[in-house]
PANU-811473 format. One line per field, with one value per residue (C-alpha): residue in three letters; residue number from 1; x, y, z. Coordinates in nm, 4 decimals, padded with zeros to 6 digits. Last residue first. Layout:
<rs>
type (ALA,...)
seq (NUM,...)
px (X,...)
py (Y,...)
pz (Z,...)
</rs>
This chain:
<rs>
type (PRO,GLY,ALA,GLU,GLU,GLU,GLN,THR,ALA,ARG,ASP,ASN,PRO,ASP,PRO,PHE,ASN,SER,ALA,GLU,ASP,GLN,MET,HIS,HIS,VAL,THR,ARG,GLU,VAL,GLU,GLU,MET,LEU,ALA,GLN,LYS,TRP,ASP,THR,LEU,LEU,LYS,ARG,PHE,HIS,ALA,VAL,GLN,ALA,PRO,ASN,MET)
seq (53,52,51,50,49,48,47,46,45,44,43,42,41,40,39,38,37,36,35,34,33,32,31,30,29,28,27,26,25,24,23,22,21,20,19,18,17,16,15,14,13,12,11,10,9,8,7,6,5,4,3,2,1)
px (-00.0053,00.2984,00.5808,00.7292,00.7974,00.9618,01.1864,01.2848,01.3687,01.5792,01.7699,01.8303,01.9518,02.2184,02.2750,01.9659,01.8927,01.8466,01.5641,01.3490,01.3266,01.2826,01.0197,00.8266,00.8428,00.7154,00.4353,00.3240,00.3174,00.1247,-00.1267,-00.1747,-00.2269,-00.4888,-00.6793,-00.6723,-00.7984,-01.0849,-01.1813,-01.1752,-01.3810,-01.6461,-01.6501,-01.6953,-01.9711,-02.1669,-02.1011,-02.2250,-02.5332,-02.6084,-02.5567,-02.8122,-02.7046)
py (-00.9039,-01.1272,-01.0506,-01.3938,-01.3044,-00.9771,-01.1508,-01.4200,-01.1546,-00.9680,-01.2847,-01.3511,-00.9939,-01.0411,-00.7224,-00.7971,-00.5737,-00.2600,-00.4336,-00.4424,-00.0663,-00.0027,-00.2763,-00.1462,00.2107,00.1003,-00.1032,00.1799,00.4250,00.1824,00.1303,00.5071,00.5260,00.2528,00.4293,00.7566,00.5839,00.4288,00.7683,00.9192,00.6314,00.6649,01.0445,01.0162,00.7634,01.0058,01.3034,01.1102,01.0018,01.3596,01.4840,01.2393,00.9203)
pz (00.1314,00.1836,00.4273,00.3576,-00.0045,00.0936,00.3463,00.0946,-00.1646,00.0919,00.1788,-00.1893,-00.2442,00.0291,00.2343,00.4414,00.7422,00.5332,00.3512,00.6663,00.7017,00.3297,00.2974,00.5965,00.4678,00.1264,00.2822,00.5085,00.2156,-00.0025,00.2787,00.3063,-00.0703,-00.0537,00.2233,00.0268,-00.2876,-00.0904,00.0509,-00.2985,-00.4349,-00.1661,-00.2042,-00.5826,-00.5227,-00.3046,-00.5315,-00.8344,-00.6432,-00.5405,-00.8973,-01.0433,-01.2039)
</rs>
């Protein structure tokens, strides 16, 4: 690939990585917020399973 193509794909991958990291952050915050409502580990597991992808 020429340098312009490499730069193009590097930007695509960097943007994709950023979007994934933002989704990870949202998911972690959601799990932390919801987990505080369930003192029973089984209830928490059920909540996490129902949340899905």
